[in-house]
mmCIF file of the N, C-alpha and C atoms, coordinates in Angstrom:
data_MODEL
# 
_entry.id   MODEL 
# 
loop_
_atom_site.group_PDB 
_atom_site.id 
_atom_site.type_symbol 
_atom_site.label_atom_id 
_atom_site.label_alt_id 
_atom_site.label_comp_id 
_atom_site.label_asym_id 
_atom_site.label_entity_id 
_atom_site.label_seq_id 
_atom_site.pdbx_PDB_ins_code 
_atom_site.Cartn_x 
_atom_site.Cartn_y 
_atom_site.Cartn_z 
_atom_site.occupancy 
_atom_site.B_iso_or_equiv 
_atom_site.pdbx_formal_charge 
_atom_site.auth_seq_id 
_atom_site.auth_comp_id 
_atom_site.auth_asym_id 
_atom_site.auth_atom_id 
_atom_site.pdbx_PDB_model_num 
ATOM 1   N N  . MET A 1 1  ? -17.401 48.997  -21.742 1.00 0.00 ? 1  MET A N  1 
ATOM 2   C CA . MET A 1 1  ? -17.946 47.875  -20.990 1.00 0.00 ? 1  MET A CA 1 
ATOM 3   C C  . MET A 1 1  ? -17.598 48.068  -19.520 1.00 0.00 ? 1  MET A C  1 
ATOM 4   N N  . GLU A 1 2  ? -18.550 47.848  -18.713 1.00 0.00 ? 2  GLU A N  1 
ATOM 5   C CA . GLU A 1 2  ? -18.416 48.029  -17.277 1.00 0.00 ? 2  GLU A CA 1 
ATOM 6   C C  . GLU A 1 2  ? -17.762 46.790  -16.654 1.00 0.00 ? 2  GLU A C  1 
ATOM 7   N N  . ASN A 1 3  ? -16.824 47.009  -15.708 1.00 0.00 ? 3  ASN A N  1 
ATOM 8   C CA . ASN A 1 3  ? -16.209 45.884  -14.989 1.00 0.00 ? 3  ASN A CA 1 
ATOM 9   C C  . ASN A 1 3  ? -17.244 45.246  -14.089 1.00 0.00 ? 3  ASN A C  1 
ATOM 10  N N  . GLN A 1 4  ? -17.346 43.934  -14.214 1.00 0.00 ? 4  GLN A N  1 
ATOM 11  C CA . GLN A 1 4  ? -18.268 43.208  -13.365 1.00 0.00 ? 4  GLN A CA 1 
ATOM 12  C C  . GLN A 1 4  ? -17.473 42.422  -12.340 1.00 0.00 ? 4  GLN A C  1 
ATOM 13  N N  . LYS A 1 5  ? -18.073 42.208  -11.198 1.00 0.00 ? 5  LYS A N  1 
ATOM 14  C CA . LYS A 1 5  ? -17.438 41.452  -10.130 1.00 0.00 ? 5  LYS A CA 1 
ATOM 15  C C  . LYS A 1 5  ? -18.437 40.446  -9.581  1.00 0.00 ? 5  LYS A C  1 
ATOM 16  N N  . LEU A 1 6  ? -17.868 39.383  -9.039  1.00 0.00 ? 6  LEU A N  1 
ATOM 17  C CA . LEU A 1 6  ? -18.722 38.436  -8.332  1.00 0.00 ? 6  LEU A CA 1 
ATOM 18  C C  . LEU A 1 6  ? -19.219 39.097  -7.058  1.00 0.00 ? 6  LEU A C  1 
ATOM 19  N N  . THR A 1 7  ? -20.333 38.632  -6.616  1.00 0.00 ? 7  THR A N  1 
ATOM 20  C CA . THR A 1 7  ? -20.803 39.122  -5.324  1.00 0.00 ? 7  THR A CA 1 
ATOM 21  C C  . THR A 1 7  ? -19.870 38.557  -4.254  1.00 0.00 ? 7  THR A C  1 
ATOM 22  N N  . PRO A 1 8  ? -19.797 39.178  -3.102  1.00 0.00 ? 8  PRO A N  1 
ATOM 23  C CA . PRO A 1 8  ? -18.953 38.629  -2.031  1.00 0.00 ? 8  PRO A CA 1 
ATOM 24  C C  . PRO A 1 8  ? -19.320 37.183  -1.683  1.00 0.00 ? 8  PRO A C  1 
ATOM 25  N N  . GLU A 1 9  ? -20.593 36.863  -1.728  1.00 0.00 ? 9  GLU A N  1 
ATOM 26  C CA . GLU A 1 9  ? -21.033 35.504  -1.429  1.00 0.00 ? 9  GLU A CA 1 
ATOM 27  C C  . GLU A 1 9  ? -20.550 34.513  -2.492  1.00 0.00 ? 9  GLU A C  1 
ATOM 28  N N  . GLU A 1 10 ? -20.648 34.926  -3.766  1.00 0.00 ? 10 GLU A N  1 
ATOM 29  C CA . GLU A 1 10 ? -20.180 34.066  -4.856  1.00 0.00 ? 10 GLU A CA 1 
ATOM 30  C C  . GLU A 1 10 ? -18.672 33.832  -4.753  1.00 0.00 ? 10 GLU A C  1 
ATOM 31  N N  . LEU A 1 11 ? -17.940 34.899  -4.461  1.00 0.00 ? 11 LEU A N  1 
ATOM 32  C CA . LEU A 1 11 ? -16.490 34.791  -4.330  1.00 0.00 ? 11 LEU A CA 1 
ATOM 33  C C  . LEU A 1 11 ? -16.122 33.879  -3.165  1.00 0.00 ? 11 LEU A C  1 
ATOM 34  N N  . GLU A 1 12 ? -16.823 34.013  -2.056  1.00 0.00 ? 12 GLU A N  1 
ATOM 35  C CA . GLU A 1 12 ? -16.566 33.163  -0.889  1.00 0.00 ? 12 GLU A CA 1 
ATOM 36  C C  . GLU A 1 12 ? -16.877 31.703  -1.208  1.00 0.00 ? 12 GLU A C  1 
ATOM 37  N N  . SER A 1 13 ? -17.999 31.455  -1.883  1.00 0.00 ? 13 SER A N  1 
ATOM 38  C CA . SER A 1 13 ? -18.362 30.091  -2.264  1.00 0.00 ? 13 SER A CA 1 
ATOM 39  C C  . SER A 1 13 ? -17.330 29.479  -3.209  1.00 0.00 ? 13 SER A C  1 
ATOM 40  N N  . LEU A 1 14 ? -16.907 30.277  -4.190  1.00 0.00 ? 14 LEU A N  1 
ATOM 41  C CA . LEU A 1 14 ? -15.900 29.809  -5.143  1.00 0.00 ? 14 LEU A CA 1 
ATOM 42  C C  . LEU A 1 14 ? -14.605 29.447  -4.427  1.00 0.00 ? 14 LEU A C  1 
ATOM 43  N N  . ASN A 1 15 ? -14.146 30.312  -3.537  1.00 0.00 ? 15 ASN A N  1 
ATOM 44  C CA . ASN A 1 15 ? -12.910 30.044  -2.797  1.00 0.00 ? 15 ASN A CA 1 
ATOM 45  C C  . ASN A 1 15 ? -13.049 28.832  -1.875  1.00 0.00 ? 15 ASN A C  1 
ATOM 46  N N  . THR A 1 16 ? -14.212 28.638  -1.306  1.00 0.00 ? 16 THR A N  1 
ATOM 47  C CA . THR A 1 16 ? -14.446 27.473  -0.444  1.00 0.00 ? 16 THR A CA 1 
ATOM 48  C C  . THR A 1 16 ? -14.323 26.186  -1.248  1.00 0.00 ? 16 THR A C  1 
ATOM 49  N N  . VAL A 1 17 ? -14.933 26.146  -2.430  1.00 0.00 ? 17 VAL A N  1 
ATOM 50  C CA . VAL A 1 17 ? -14.876 24.952  -3.275  1.00 0.00 ? 17 VAL A CA 1 
ATOM 51  C C  . VAL A 1 17 ? -13.441 24.700  -3.741  1.00 0.00 ? 17 VAL A C  1 
ATOM 52  N N  . ILE A 1 18 ? -12.718 25.745  -4.099  1.00 0.00 ? 18 ILE A N  1 
ATOM 53  C CA . ILE A 1 18 ? -11.322 25.596  -4.538  1.00 0.00 ? 18 ILE A CA 1 
ATOM 54  C C  . ILE A 1 18 ? -10.467 25.066  -3.389  1.00 0.00 ? 18 ILE A C  1 
ATOM 55  N N  . LYS A 1 19 ? -10.680 25.556  -2.173  1.00 0.00 ? 19 LYS A N  1 
ATOM 56  C CA . LYS A 1 19 ? -9.935  25.068  -1.010  1.00 0.00 ? 19 LYS A CA 1 
ATOM 57  C C  . LYS A 1 19 ? -10.251 23.600  -0.744  1.00 0.00 ? 19 LYS A C  1 
ATOM 58  N N  . GLN A 1 20 ? -11.519 23.222  -0.896  1.00 0.00 ? 20 GLN A N  1 
ATOM 59  C CA . GLN A 1 20 ? -11.904 21.814  -0.712  1.00 0.00 ? 20 GLN A CA 1 
ATOM 60  C C  . GLN A 1 20 ? -11.195 20.925  -1.729  1.00 0.00 ? 20 GLN A C  1 
ATOM 61  N N  . LEU A 1 21 ? -11.176 21.380  -2.980  1.00 0.00 ? 21 LEU A N  1 
ATOM 62  C CA . LEU A 1 21 ? -10.520 20.620  -4.035  1.00 0.00 ? 21 LEU A CA 1 
ATOM 63  C C  . LEU A 1 21 ? -9.034  20.467  -3.741  1.00 0.00 ? 21 LEU A C  1 
ATOM 64  N N  . ASN A 1 22 ? -8.376  21.541  -3.353  1.00 0.00 ? 22 ASN A N  1 
ATOM 65  C CA . ASN A 1 22 ? -6.952  21.491  -3.023  1.00 0.00 ? 22 ASN A CA 1 
ATOM 66  C C  . ASN A 1 22 ? -6.687  20.553  -1.847  1.00 0.00 ? 22 ASN A C  1 
ATOM 67  N N  . ASN A 1 23 ? -7.583  20.568  -0.863  1.00 0.00 ? 23 ASN A N  1 
ATOM 68  C CA . ASN A 1 23 ? -7.447  19.692  0.291   1.00 0.00 ? 23 ASN A CA 1 
ATOM 69  C C  . ASN A 1 23 ? -7.550  18.223  -0.118  1.00 0.00 ? 23 ASN A C  1 
ATOM 70  N N  . VAL A 1 24 ? -8.517  17.916  -0.966  1.00 0.00 ? 24 VAL A N  1 
ATOM 71  C CA . VAL A 1 24 ? -8.690  16.537  -1.434  1.00 0.00 ? 24 VAL A CA 1 
ATOM 72  C C  . VAL A 1 24 ? -7.471  16.098  -2.245  1.00 0.00 ? 24 VAL A C  1 
ATOM 73  N N  . GLN A 1 25 ? -6.964  16.969  -3.110  1.00 0.00 ? 25 GLN A N  1 
ATOM 74  C CA . GLN A 1 25 ? -5.775  16.636  -3.895  1.00 0.00 ? 25 GLN A CA 1 
ATOM 75  C C  . GLN A 1 25 ? -4.581  16.372  -2.984  1.00 0.00 ? 25 GLN A C  1 
ATOM 76  N N  . SER A 1 26 ? -4.436  17.149  -1.946  1.00 0.00 ? 26 SER A N  1 
ATOM 77  C CA . SER A 1 26 ? -3.351  16.961  -0.991  1.00 0.00 ? 26 SER A CA 1 
ATOM 78  C C  . SER A 1 26 ? -3.488  15.620  -0.273  1.00 0.00 ? 26 SER A C  1 
ATOM 79  N N  . GLN A 1 27 ? -4.704  15.272  0.110   1.00 0.00 ? 27 GLN A N  1 
ATOM 80  C CA . GLN A 1 27 ? -4.940  13.993  0.778   1.00 0.00 ? 27 GLN A CA 1 
ATOM 81  C C  . GLN A 1 27 ? -4.624  12.825  -0.151  1.00 0.00 ? 27 GLN A C  1 
ATOM 82  N N  . ILE A 1 28 ? -4.999  12.941  -1.418  1.00 0.00 ? 28 ILE A N  1 
ATOM 83  C CA . ILE A 1 28 ? -4.701  11.895  -2.399  1.00 0.00 ? 28 ILE A CA 1 
ATOM 84  C C  . ILE A 1 28 ? -3.188  11.732  -2.524  1.00 0.00 ? 28 ILE A C  1 
ATOM 85  N N  . GLY A 1 29 ? -2.471  12.837  -2.577  1.00 0.00 ? 29 GLY A N  1 
ATOM 86  C CA . GLY A 1 29 ? -1.009  12.773  -2.651  1.00 0.00 ? 29 GLY A CA 1 
ATOM 87  C C  . GLY A 1 29 ? -0.421  12.072  -1.437  1.00 0.00 ? 29 GLY A C  1 
ATOM 88  N N  . GLY A 1 30 ? -0.950  12.373  -0.260  1.00 0.00 ? 30 GLY A N  1 
ATOM 89  C CA . GLY A 1 30 ? -0.480  11.721  0.954   1.00 0.00 ? 30 GLY A CA 1 
ATOM 90  C C  . GLY A 1 30 ? -0.734  10.223  0.935   1.00 0.00 ? 30 GLY A C  1 
ATOM 91  N N  . LEU A 1 31 ? -1.909  9.839   0.445   1.00 0.00 ? 31 LEU A N  1 
ATOM 92  C CA . LEU A 1 31 ? -2.236  8.417   0.348   1.00 0.00 ? 31 LEU A CA 1 
ATOM 93  C C  . LEU A 1 31 ? -1.341  7.706   -0.660  1.00 0.00 ? 31 LEU A C  1 
ATOM 94  N N  . GLU A 1 32 ? -1.042  8.365   -1.764  1.00 0.00 ? 32 GLU A N  1 
ATOM 95  C CA . GLU A 1 32 ? -0.154  7.762   -2.765  1.00 0.00 ? 32 GLU A CA 1 
ATOM 96  C C  . GLU A 1 32 ? 1.246   7.572   -2.187  1.00 0.00 ? 32 GLU A C  1 
ATOM 97  N N  . LEU A 1 33 ? 1.704   8.521   -1.387  1.00 0.00 ? 33 LEU A N  1 
ATOM 98  C CA . LEU A 1 33 ? 3.009   8.390   -0.739  1.00 0.00 ? 33 LEU A CA 1 
ATOM 99  C C  . LEU A 1 33 ? 2.993   7.211   0.231   1.00 0.00 ? 33 LEU A C  1 
ATOM 100 N N  . GLN A 1 34 ? 1.935   7.090   1.022   1.00 0.00 ? 34 GLN A N  1 
ATOM 101 C CA . GLN A 1 34 ? 1.809   5.950   1.940   1.00 0.00 ? 34 GLN A CA 1 
ATOM 102 C C  . GLN A 1 34 ? 1.797   4.636   1.167   1.00 0.00 ? 34 GLN A C  1 
ATOM 103 N N  . LYS A 1 35 ? 1.071   4.617   0.051   1.00 0.00 ? 35 LYS A N  1 
ATOM 104 C CA . LYS A 1 35 ? 1.002   3.418   -0.779  1.00 0.00 ? 35 LYS A CA 1 
ATOM 105 C C  . LYS A 1 35 ? 2.393   3.038   -1.280  1.00 0.00 ? 35 LYS A C  1 
ATOM 106 N N  . HIS A 1 36 ? 3.141   4.007   -1.752  1.00 0.00 ? 36 HIS A N  1 
ATOM 107 C CA . HIS A 1 36 ? 4.498   3.765   -2.254  1.00 0.00 ? 36 HIS A CA 1 
ATOM 108 C C  . HIS A 1 36 ? 5.372   3.189   -1.152  1.00 0.00 ? 36 HIS A C  1 
ATOM 109 N N  . GLU A 1 37 ? 5.302   3.785   0.038   1.00 0.00 ? 37 GLU A N  1 
ATOM 110 C CA . GLU A 1 37 ? 6.105   3.305   1.159   1.00 0.00 ? 37 GLU A CA 1 
ATOM 111 C C  . GLU A 1 37 ? 5.709   1.889   1.561   1.00 0.00 ? 37 GLU A C  1 
ATOM 112 N N  . LEU A 1 38 ? 4.400   1.595   1.569   1.00 0.00 ? 38 LEU A N  1 
ATOM 113 C CA . LEU A 1 38 ? 3.932   0.257   1.912   1.00 0.00 ? 38 LEU A CA 1 
ATOM 114 C C  . LEU A 1 38 ? 4.358   -0.780  0.871   1.00 0.00 ? 38 LEU A C  1 
ATOM 115 N N  . LEU A 1 39 ? 4.317   -0.411  -0.395  1.00 0.00 ? 39 LEU A N  1 
ATOM 116 C CA . LEU A 1 39 ? 4.767   -1.331  -1.441  1.00 0.00 ? 39 LEU A CA 1 
ATOM 117 C C  . LEU A 1 39 ? 6.257   -1.636  -1.290  1.00 0.00 ? 39 LEU A C  1 
ATOM 118 N N  . HIS A 1 40 ? 7.037   -0.630  -0.931  1.00 0.00 ? 40 HIS A N  1 
ATOM 119 C CA . HIS A 1 40 ? 8.470   -0.818  -0.702  1.00 0.00 ? 40 HIS A CA 1 
ATOM 120 C C  . HIS A 1 40 ? 8.692   -1.752  0.490   1.00 0.00 ? 40 HIS A C  1 
ATOM 121 N N  . THR A 1 41 ? 7.960   -1.517  1.573   1.00 0.00 ? 41 THR A N  1 
ATOM 122 C CA . THR A 1 41 ? 8.068   -2.375  2.759   1.00 0.00 ? 41 THR A CA 1 
ATOM 123 C C  . THR A 1 41 ? 7.640   -3.795  2.425   1.00 0.00 ? 41 THR A C  1 
ATOM 124 N N  . PHE A 1 42 ? 6.553   -3.941  1.669   1.00 0.00 ? 42 PHE A N  1 
ATOM 125 C CA . PHE A 1 42 ? 6.087   -5.267  1.256   1.00 0.00 ? 42 PHE A CA 1 
ATOM 126 C C  . PHE A 1 42 ? 7.179   -6.012  0.503   1.00 0.00 ? 42 PHE A C  1 
ATOM 127 N N  . ALA A 1 43 ? 7.841   -5.328  -0.426  1.00 0.00 ? 43 ALA A N  1 
ATOM 128 C CA . ALA A 1 43 ? 8.900   -5.966  -1.215  1.00 0.00 ? 43 ALA A CA 1 
ATOM 129 C C  . ALA A 1 43 ? 10.047  -6.419  -0.311  1.00 0.00 ? 43 ALA A C  1 
ATOM 130 N N  . GLN A 1 44 ? 10.390  -5.617  0.694   1.00 0.00 ? 44 GLN A N  1 
ATOM 131 C CA . GLN A 1 44 ? 11.458  -5.997  1.621   1.00 0.00 ? 44 GLN A CA 1 
ATOM 132 C C  . GLN A 1 44 ? 11.064  -7.231  2.432   1.00 0.00 ? 44 GLN A C  1 
ATOM 133 N N  . VAL A 1 45 ? 9.855   -7.232  2.958   1.00 0.00 ? 45 VAL A N  1 
ATOM 134 C CA . VAL A 1 45 ? 9.391   -8.359  3.769   1.00 0.00 ? 45 VAL A CA 1 
ATOM 135 C C  . VAL A 1 45 ? 9.294   -9.617  2.911   1.00 0.00 ? 45 VAL A C  1 
ATOM 136 N N  . LYS A 1 46 ? 8.794   -9.479  1.689   1.00 0.00 ? 46 LYS A N  1 
ATOM 137 C CA . LYS A 1 46 ? 8.709   -10.619 0.769   1.00 0.00 ? 46 LYS A CA 1 
ATOM 138 C C  . LYS A 1 46 ? 10.096  -11.168 0.484   1.00 0.00 ? 46 LYS A C  1 
ATOM 139 N N  . GLY A 1 47 ? 11.076  -10.291 0.307   1.00 0.00 ? 47 GLY A N  1 
ATOM 140 C CA . GLY A 1 47 ? 12.456  -10.730 0.105   1.00 0.00 ? 47 GLY A CA 1 
ATOM 141 C C  . GLY A 1 47 ? 12.976  -11.502 1.308   1.00 0.00 ? 47 GLY A C  1 
ATOM 142 N N  . ASN A 1 48 ? 12.638  -11.035 2.516   1.00 0.00 ? 48 ASN A N  1 
ATOM 143 C CA . ASN A 1 48 ? 13.040  -11.742 3.736   1.00 0.00 ? 48 ASN A CA 1 
ATOM 144 C C  . ASN A 1 48 ? 12.407  -13.130 3.787   1.00 0.00 ? 48 ASN A C  1 
ATOM 145 N N  . LEU A 1 49 ? 11.127  -13.230 3.427   1.00 0.00 ? 49 LEU A N  1 
ATOM 146 C CA . LEU A 1 49 ? 10.443  -14.513 3.415   1.00 0.00 ? 49 LEU A CA 1 
ATOM 147 C C  . LEU A 1 49 ? 11.077  -15.453 2.393   1.00 0.00 ? 49 LEU A C  1 
ATOM 148 N N  . ASP A 1 50 ? 11.352  -14.948 1.202   1.00 0.00 ? 50 ASP A N  1 
ATOM 149 C CA . ASP A 1 50 ? 11.969  -15.780 0.164   1.00 0.00 ? 50 ASP A CA 1 
ATOM 150 C C  . ASP A 1 50 ? 13.315  -16.321 0.626   1.00 0.00 ? 50 ASP A C  1 
ATOM 151 N N  . LYS A 1 51 ? 14.104  -15.471 1.272   1.00 0.00 ? 51 LYS A N  1 
ATOM 152 C CA . LYS A 1 51 ? 15.418  -15.882 1.778   1.00 0.00 ? 51 LYS A CA 1 
ATOM 153 C C  . LYS A 1 51 ? 15.262  -16.955 2.855   1.00 0.00 ? 51 LYS A C  1 
ATOM 154 N N  . MET A 1 52 ? 14.317  -16.744 3.767   1.00 0.00 ? 52 MET A N  1 
ATOM 155 C CA . MET A 1 52 ? 14.097  -17.718 4.840   1.00 0.00 ? 52 MET A CA 1 
ATOM 156 C C  . MET A 1 52 ? 13.612  -19.048 4.273   1.00 0.00 ? 52 MET A C  1 
ATOM 157 N N  . GLN A 1 53 ? 12.714  -19.015 3.294   1.00 0.00 ? 53 GLN A N  1 
ATOM 158 C CA . GLN A 1 53 ? 12.215  -20.246 2.680   1.00 0.00 ? 53 GLN A CA 1 
ATOM 159 C C  . GLN A 1 53 ? 13.365  -21.016 2.023   1.00 0.00 ? 53 GLN A C  1 
ATOM 160 N N  . LYS A 1 54 ? 14.252  -20.295 1.362   1.00 0.00 ? 54 LYS A N  1 
ATOM 161 C CA . LYS A 1 54 ? 15.404  -20.935 0.707   1.00 0.00 ? 54 LYS A CA 1 
ATOM 162 C C  . LYS A 1 54 ? 16.304  -21.586 1.748   1.00 0.00 ? 54 LYS A C  1 
ATOM 163 N N  . GLU A 1 55 ? 16.585  -20.887 2.845   1.00 0.00 ? 55 GLU A N  1 
ATOM 164 C CA . GLU A 1 55 ? 17.426  -21.434 3.907   1.00 0.00 ? 55 GLU A CA 1 
ATOM 165 C C  . GLU A 1 55 ? 16.796  -22.682 4.518   1.00 0.00 ? 55 GLU A C  1 
ATOM 166 N N  . LEU A 1 56 ? 15.481  -22.645 4.761   1.00 0.00 ? 56 LEU A N  1 
ATOM 167 C CA . LEU A 1 56 ? 14.800  -23.801 5.345   1.00 0.00 ? 56 LEU A CA 1 
ATOM 168 C C  . LEU A 1 56 ? 14.774  -24.975 4.367   1.00 0.00 ? 56 LEU A C  1 
ATOM 169 N N  . GLN A 1 57 ? 14.581  -24.675 3.104   1.00 0.00 ? 57 GLN A N  1 
ATOM 170 C CA . GLN A 1 57 ? 14.568  -25.738 2.101   1.00 0.00 ? 57 GLN A CA 1 
ATOM 171 C C  . GLN A 1 57 ? 15.953  -26.368 1.991   1.00 0.00 ? 57 GLN A C  1 
ATOM 172 N N  . ASP A 1 58 ? 17.005  -25.554 2.037   1.00 0.00 ? 58 ASP A N  1 
ATOM 173 C CA . ASP A 1 58 ? 18.371  -26.092 2.001   1.00 0.00 ? 58 ASP A CA 1 
ATOM 174 C C  . ASP A 1 58 ? 18.639  -26.978 3.211   1.00 0.00 ? 58 ASP A C  1 
ATOM 175 N N  . LYS A 1 59 ? 18.106  -26.610 4.361   1.00 0.00 ? 59 LYS A N  1 
ATOM 176 C CA . LYS A 1 59 ? 18.344  -27.358 5.593   1.00 0.00 ? 59 LYS A CA 1 
ATOM 177 C C  . LYS A 1 59 ? 17.477  -28.612 5.696   1.00 0.00 ? 59 LYS A C  1 
ATOM 178 N N  . TYR A 1 60 ? 16.174  -28.510 5.353   1.00 0.00 ? 60 TYR A N  1 
ATOM 179 C CA . TYR A 1 60 ? 15.234  -29.602 5.582   1.00 0.00 ? 60 TYR A CA 1 
ATOM 180 C C  . TYR A 1 60 ? 14.740  -30.289 4.308   1.00 0.00 ? 60 TYR A C  1 
ATOM 181 N N  . GLY A 1 61 ? 15.051  -29.743 3.164   1.00 0.00 ? 61 GLY A N  1 
ATOM 182 C CA . GLY A 1 61 ? 14.561  -30.316 1.915   1.00 0.00 ? 61 GLY A CA 1 
ATOM 183 C C  . GLY A 1 61 ? 13.136  -29.854 1.637   1.00 0.00 ? 61 GLY A C  1 
ATOM 184 N N  . ASP A 1 62 ? 12.500  -30.567 0.711   1.00 0.00 ? 62 ASP A N  1 
ATOM 185 C CA . ASP A 1 62 ? 11.134  -30.202 0.318   1.00 0.00 ? 62 ASP A CA 1 
ATOM 186 C C  . ASP A 1 62 ? 10.135  -30.745 1.326   1.00 0.00 ? 62 ASP A C  1 
ATOM 187 N N  . LYS A 1 63 ? 9.912   -30.011 2.376   1.00 0.00 ? 63 LYS A N  1 
ATOM 188 C CA . LYS A 1 63 ? 8.977   -30.402 3.428   1.00 0.00 ? 63 LYS A CA 1 
ATOM 189 C C  . LYS A 1 63 ? 7.848   -29.379 3.485   1.00 0.00 ? 63 LYS A C  1 
ATOM 190 N N  . VAL A 1 64 ? 6.731   -29.813 4.030   1.00 0.00 ? 64 VAL A N  1 
ATOM 191 C CA . VAL A 1 64 ? 5.613   -28.917 4.304   1.00 0.00 ? 64 VAL A CA 1 
ATOM 192 C C  . VAL A 1 64 ? 5.751   -28.507 5.761   1.00 0.00 ? 64 VAL A C  1 
ATOM 193 N N  . ILE A 1 65 ? 5.681   -27.224 6.018   1.00 0.00 ? 65 ILE A N  1 
ATOM 194 C CA . ILE A 1 65 ? 5.833   -26.704 7.373   1.00 0.00 ? 65 ILE A CA 1 
ATOM 195 C C  . ILE A 1 65 ? 4.485   -26.235 7.886   1.00 0.00 ? 65 ILE A C  1 
ATOM 196 N N  . ASP A 1 66 ? 4.098   -26.752 9.051   1.00 0.00 ? 66 ASP A N  1 
ATOM 197 C CA . ASP A 1 66 ? 2.909   -26.241 9.730   1.00 0.00 ? 66 ASP A CA 1 
ATOM 198 C C  . ASP A 1 66 ? 3.351   -24.970 10.454  1.00 0.00 ? 66 ASP A C  1 
ATOM 199 N N  . ILE A 1 67 ? 2.903   -23.813 9.992   1.00 0.00 ? 67 ILE A N  1 
ATOM 200 C CA . ILE A 1 67 ? 3.396   -22.550 10.566  1.00 0.00 ? 67 ILE A CA 1 
ATOM 201 C C  . ILE A 1 67 ? 2.864   -22.292 11.968  1.00 0.00 ? 67 ILE A C  1 
ATOM 202 N N  . ASN A 1 68 ? 1.907   -23.105 12.433  1.00 0.00 ? 68 ASN A N  1 
ATOM 203 C CA . ASN A 1 68 ? 1.416   -22.951 13.809  1.00 0.00 ? 68 ASN A CA 1 
ATOM 204 C C  . ASN A 1 68 ? 2.243   -23.750 14.806  1.00 0.00 ? 68 ASN A C  1 
ATOM 205 N N  . THR A 1 69 ? 2.736   -24.938 14.364  1.00 0.00 ? 69 THR A N  1 
ATOM 206 C CA . THR A 1 69 ? 3.463   -25.809 15.293  1.00 0.00 ? 69 THR A CA 1 
ATOM 207 C C  . THR A 1 69 ? 4.932   -25.960 14.947  1.00 0.00 ? 69 THR A C  1 
ATOM 208 N N  . GLY A 1 70 ? 5.301   -25.650 13.712  1.00 0.00 ? 70 GLY A N  1 
ATOM 209 C CA . GLY A 1 70 ? 6.676   -25.855 13.268  1.00 0.00 ? 70 GLY A CA 1 
ATOM 210 C C  . GLY A 1 70 ? 6.942   -27.274 12.815  1.00 0.00 ? 70 GLY A C  1 
ATOM 211 N N  . GLU A 1 71 ? 5.922   -28.115 12.839  1.00 0.00 ? 71 GLU A N  1 
ATOM 212 C CA . GLU A 1 71 ? 6.077   -29.515 12.452  1.00 0.00 ? 71 GLU A CA 1 
ATOM 213 C C  . GLU A 1 71 ? 6.316   -29.637 10.955  1.00 0.00 ? 71 GLU A C  1 
ATOM 214 N N  . LEU A 1 72 ? 7.253   -30.521 10.616  1.00 0.00 ? 72 LEU A N  1 
ATOM 215 C CA . LEU A 1 72 ? 7.600   -30.772 9.220   1.00 0.00 ? 72 LEU A CA 1 
ATOM 216 C C  . LEU A 1 72 ? 6.960   -32.076 8.783   1.00 0.00 ? 72 LEU A C  1 
ATOM 217 N N  . SER A 1 73 ? 6.473   -32.113 7.557   1.00 0.00 ? 73 SER A N  1 
ATOM 218 C CA . SER A 1 73 ? 5.916   -33.345 7.005   1.00 0.00 ? 73 SER A CA 1 
ATOM 219 C C  . SER A 1 73 ? 6.246   -33.420 5.529   1.00 0.00 ? 73 SER A C  1 
ATOM 220 N N  . GLU A 1 74 ? 6.081   -34.613 4.988   1.00 0.00 ? 74 GLU A N  1 
ATOM 221 C CA . GLU A 1 74 ? 6.328   -34.813 3.575   1.00 0.00 ? 74 GLU A CA 1 
ATOM 222 C C  . GLU A 1 74 ? 5.183   -34.189 2.773   1.00 0.00 ? 74 GLU A C  1 
ATOM 223 N N  . PRO A 1 75 ? 5.497   -33.640 1.615   1.00 0.00 ? 75 PRO A N  1 
ATOM 224 C CA . PRO A 1 75 ? 4.415   -33.078 0.784   1.00 0.00 ? 75 PRO A CA 1 
ATOM 225 C C  . PRO A 1 75 ? 3.503   -34.187 0.266   1.00 0.00 ? 75 PRO A C  1 
ATOM 226 N N  . ALA A 1 76 ? 2.261   -33.842 0.037   1.00 0.00 ? 76 ALA A N  1 
ATOM 227 C CA . ALA A 1 76 ? 1.301   -34.803 -0.516  1.00 0.00 ? 76 ALA A CA 1 
ATOM 228 C C  . ALA A 1 76 ? 1.754   -35.180 -1.924  1.00 0.00 ? 76 ALA A C  1 
ATOM 229 N N  . GLU A 1 77 ? 1.533   -36.448 -2.249  1.00 0.00 ? 77 GLU A N  1 
ATOM 230 C CA . GLU A 1 77 ? 1.923   -36.911 -3.586  1.00 0.00 ? 77 GLU A CA 1 
ATOM 231 C C  . GLU A 1 77 ? 0.984   -36.331 -4.630  1.00 0.00 ? 77 GLU A C  1 
ATOM 232 N N  . LYS A 1 78 ? 1.569   -35.990 -5.767  1.00 0.00 ? 78 LYS A N  1 
ATOM 233 C CA . LYS A 1 78 ? 0.782   -35.465 -6.887  1.00 0.00 ? 78 LYS A CA 1 
ATOM 234 C C  . LYS A 1 78 ? 0.352   -36.611 -7.758  1.00 0.00 ? 78 LYS A C  1 
ATOM 235 N N  . ASN A 1 79 ? -0.867  -36.577 -8.226  1.00 0.00 ? 79 ASN A N  1 
ATOM 236 C CA . ASN A 1 79 ? -1.376  -37.636 -9.108  1.00 0.00 ? 79 ASN A CA 1 
ATOM 237 C C  . ASN A 1 79 ? -1.144  -37.303 -10.542 1.00 0.00 ? 79 ASN A C  1 
# 
């Protein structure tokens, strides 16, 4: 049986597609790393908010805070 080879054009096309695939996989990995870091940062910021809410509740009680003015008001009554 005779050894067969791809044509130079076929080999170049194949390598181009493989490089594209590897590039896309690398980009996906980078995005997943960014996602992981953002989720970690989100958890930290959420923890800071929870702590601040607890401190404000301990100081002012169950009040509604207008986050634009800082004004405190009583919560609406539940029916």
